[in-house]
C-alpha positions in Angstrom: 29.3 -78.7 6.6 27.0 -76.9 4.4 28.7 -74.4 2.7 27.8 -70.5 3.6 25.4 -68.2 2.1 27.0 -65.5 -0.7 27.9 -62.1 1.3 26.6 -58.8 -0.3 29.5 -56.5 1.1 30.2 -54.9 -2.4 26.7 -53.4 -2.5 26.7 -52.5 1.0 30.2 -50.6 0.8 29.3 -49.2 -2.5 25.8 -47.7 -0.9 28.0 -46.4 2.0 30.5 -44.5 -0.5 28.0 -42.8 -2.4 26.1 -41.4 0.6 29.7 -40.3 1.7 30.0 -38.1 -1.3 26.7 -36.9 -1.0 27.4 -35.7 2.2 31.0 -34.2 1.4 29.4 -32.2 -1.6 26.6 -31.0 0.5 29.2 -29.6 3.2 31.8 -28.1 0.6 29.2 -26.7 -1.8 28.0 -23.0 -0.7 24.2 -22.3 -0.4 22.4 -19.1 -1.4 19.5 -18.0 0.2 16.8 -15.8 -2.3 14.7 -13.5 -0.4 11.5 -13.7 -2.5 9.0 -11.1 -2.7 5.7 -11.0 -5.1 5.9 -9.2 -8.3 3.9 -6.0 -8.8 1.6 -6.1 -11.9 -1.3 -4.5 -10.3 -3.8 -4.2 -6.7 -7.0 -5.2 -6.1 -8.0 -3.5 -2.8 -11.2 -4.6 -1.0 -12.1 -3.6 2.3 -11.6 -6.5 4.8 -15.3 -6.8 6.1 -16.9 -5.8 2.8 -16.2 -7.9 0.0 -18.1 -6.2 -2.6 -15.8 -3.2 -2.6 -13.0 -3.7 -5.3 -10.9 -1.4 -6.6 -8.3 -2.1 -9.7 -5.7 -0.2 -10.5 -3.9 -1.3 -14.2 -0.6 -0.6 -14.6 2.5 -2.0 -16.9 4.2 -4.8 -14.8 7.1 -3.4 -12.9 9.3 -4.4 -10.0 11.2 -2.8 -7.0 13.9 -1.6 -9.0 11.2 0.5 -11.5 12.8 4.0 -13.3 12.9 7.1 -10.7 9.7 8.9 -10.3 9.5 11.9 -12.1 9.7 15.5 -10.2 6.8 15.7 -7.8 5.7 12.4 -7.4 3.5 12.5 -4.3 2.4 9.9 -2.0 -0.3 10.2 1.1 -0.2 7.8 3.8 -3.1 7.5 5.7 -3.1 5.3 9.3 -6.9 4.8 9.9 -8.2 3.5 13.1 -5.9 5.2 15.5 -6.7 5.8 19.2 -6.6 2.3 20.0 -3.1 0.8 20.3 -0.8 3.6 21.5 3.0 2.3 21.3 2.1 1.4 17.1 0.4 4.7 16.5 3.3 6.5 18.2 5.9 4.8 16.7 4.0 5.6 13.0 4.4 9.5 14.5 8.1 9.0 14.6 8.7 8.4 11.4 10.7 10.7 9.4 8.1 11.5 6.8 4.7 13.3 6.7 1.8 11.4 7.0 -1.7 11.6 8.5 -3.5 9.6 11.5 -7.4 9.1 10.7 -8.4 8.7 14.7 -11.7 7.2 15.8 -13.7 8.9 18.4 -14.5 7.9 21.6 -12.0 5.3 21.9 -9.4 4.9 24.7 -6.7 7.3 23.4 -8.7 9.6 21.0 -7.3 12.8 22.6 -4.0 11.5 23.3 -3.0 10.5 20.4 -4.6 13.2 18.3 -2.9 15.7 20.3 0.7 14.1 19.7 0.3 13.8 16.1 -0.8 17.4 15.9 2.3 18.0 17.7 4.6 16.3 15.9 3.0 17.7 12.7 1.6 15.0 11.2 -1.9 15.1 9.7 -4.9 14.0 11.8 -8.7 13.3 11.0 -11.5 12.3 12.0 -12.1 8.4 11.2 -16.1 8.7 10.7 -17.4 5.3 12.0 -20.3 4.5 9.4 -22.9 1.2 8.7 -21.8 -1.7 7.2 -23.2 -4.1 4.7 -22.0 -6.9 7.0 -23.7 -6.0 10.0 -20.4 -5.5 12.0 -20.6 -2.8 14.8 -17.9 0.0 13.3 -17.8 1.3 17.1 -19.1 4.6 19.2 -19.9 7.4 17.3 -21.2 5.6 14.1 -23.1 7.4 11.6 -26.1 4.9 10.3 -28.8 4.9 7.5 -31.8 4.2 9.9 -31.0 8.1 11.5 -33.2 11.0 10.6 -31.1 13.8 9.0 -30.9 15.6 12.0 -29.7 12.6 14.0 -26.9 12.3 11.4 -26.3 16.0 11.8 -26.0 15.5 15.6 -23.7 12.4 15.7 -21.4 14.0 13.2 -20.9 17.3 15.2 -20.3 15.0 18.2 -17.9 13.2 16.4 -15.8 16.4 14.9 -16.0 17.7 18.9 -14.3 14.2 19.9 -11.4 15.3 17.4 -11.1 18.8 17.4 -7.7 19.3 15.6 -9.4 16.8 12.8 -8.7 18.9 9.4 -10.6 16.4 7.4 -12.8 13.5 7.5 -12.5 9.7 6.3 -15.1 6.8 6.4 -14.6 3.8 9.1 -15.9 0.9 7.3 -19.0 2.3 5.6 -20.0 0.0 2.9 -23.4 0.7 3.3 -23.9 4.6 4.7 -21.4 5.5 1.9 -23.2 3.9 -0.5 -27.0 5.9 0.7 -26.7 9.4 -1.2 -29.3 10.9 1.3 -26.5 9.7 4.7 -23.6 11.0 2.6 -25.3 14.6 1.9 -26.2 15.1 5.4 -22.8 13.9 6.7 -21.2 16.8 4.0 -24.0 19.4 5.4 -22.5 18.4 9.0 -18.7 18.9 7.7 -19.8 22.5 6.2 -21.2 23.8 9.0 -18.5 22.8 11.1 -15.8 24.7 9.1 -12.9 24.3 6.8 -12.7 20.6 6.5 -11.9 17.7 3.1 -12.9 14.5 2.9 -11.5 11.6 1.9 -13.3 8.5 0.3 -11.9 5.0 2.1 -13.7 3.4 -1.0 -15.0 0.4 1.3 -17.5 -0.5 -1.7 -17.0 0.1 -5.2 -20.4 1.6 -5.1 -19.7 4.5 -2.7 -21.4 8.0 -4.0 -19.6 9.6 -1.0 -16.7 11.6 -3.0 -19.7 12.7 -5.3 -22.1 13.9 -2.6 -18.9 15.8 -1.0 -17.6 17.3 -3.9 -20.9 18.4 -4.9 -21.7 19.9 -1.6 -18.2 22.1 -2.0 -16.1 20.1 0.0 -12.5 19.2 -1.2 -12.5 15.9 -1.7 -10.2 12.9 -2.8 -10.2 8.9 -3.0 -8.2 6.5 -1.6 -6.1 4.4 -4.5 -4.2 1.5 -2.7 -5.1 -0.2 0.6 -1.7 -1.3 2.3 -2.3 -4.1 4.3 -5.3 -6.3 3.6 -3.0 -8.8 4.6 -1.0 -9.0 7.7 2.4 -9.9 5.8 5.7 -7.7 5.5 6.3 -8.4 2.1 2.4 -8.1 0.8 2.4 -4.8 2.3 5.8 -3.6 0.8 4.2 -4.7 -2.9 1.4 -2.6 -2.0 3.4 0.6 -1.1 5.4 0.0 -4.4 2.2 -0.2 -6.0 1.4 3.1 -4.6 4.7 4.6 -5.6 4.0 3.4 -9.0 0.3 5.4 -8.9 2.1 8.2 -8.0 4.7 8.5 -10.7 1.6 7.4 -13.0 -0.4 10.0 -12.2 1.3 12.4 -10.0 -0.2 11.6 -6.5 -1.5 8.8 -4.8 -3.4 7.7 -1.5 -2.7 4.8 0.0 -4.5 3.5 3.5 -3.1 1.3 6.0 -3.4 0.5 9.8 -1.8 1.2 13.3 -0.3 -2.6 12.7 3.5 -4.0 13.4 3.7 -5.3 10.2 2.3 -2.2 8.5 5.0 -0.3 10.5 7.8 -2.6 9.7 6.9 -2.1 5.6 6.9 1.8 5.4 9.5 2.0 7.3 12.0 -0.2 5.5 10.7 1.5 2.6 11.2 5.0 3.0 14.9 5.3 2.2 14.2 3.5 -1.1 11.4 5.1 -2.2 12.8 9.0 -1.4 15.7 7.9 -3.6 13.7 7.0 -6.2 12.2 10.5 -6.0 8.8 9.7 -4.0 7.8 12.8 -1.9 6.0 12.2 1.1 3.0 14.4 1.8 0.1 15.2 4.2 -2.8 14.2 2.6 -4.6 17.4 3.1 -1.4 19.1 1.0 -2.8 16.8 -1.9 -6.4 17.9 -1.5 -5.3 21.5 -0.9 -3.2 21.8 -4.1 -6.0 19.7 -6.4 -3.5 17.4 -7.1 -6.3 14.1 -6.5 -8.7 15.2 -8.5 -12.0 12.6 -8.0 -11.5 11.8 -11.6 -8.2 9.6 -10.6 -10.1 7.4 -8.2 -9.0 3.9 -8.8 -12.5 2.3 -7.2 -14.9 4.9 -8.5 -17.6 3.2 -11.0 
């Protein structure tokens, strides 16, 4: 009879014991969860269809628990591209703070959403479609560099007539048209004929001359400071909103532009109480311009 082979019972038992101990530690040991959000040291605002458009605001490093704003720090939020997503746009109108809707001409809900925003005391602007460098079609009612002076005047007049509650204008897209001085002089002249309007340069390109030309024409003018939602991510949008609040603290006021997206709505809604407790005052964009609180020289994108 052959001797039996040596058995490996001890090593197997040891491994089982170690595994059991590890499992018991895992069950009993408390697990902490951390919600991570990106730190905010600077913002680089780039219009999605126009990679050339960059605008940097350089500020000291800060966190969401920054010191309260000095009295009078004002933040104006503009929601672009309105007139297309009724449910989301109505939810923006229902927010308990002043904000402004920039409404596109000749889209399904142009008249309805402009009327509801005005009735609710929100600001209303014409979101003027303008030619892009990329060739992307900005939609009906667009102004292009190929148009004659008379054609531009007629198109701007027709777009303003389609949004009769508009108190001001900002550009939709427009990386090519807003860099063309002749086009912008024509736009400014048409606005002057229409009445007492203001202009906000969305700064979809760093070489924009829009604000210079409208101001030279005597139109009250301001410029966008921060794009909120170049990425459809709530944490990113919240960080951009905090950056806009920091600009308001540093300079007294800021203009932030977002879009009618559920993530943007959720981020703004979530941060309203915190920003208000920190001393940020939400205002209509026309109030910043009427008060002269946002001069052209404060633009983060002019170069």
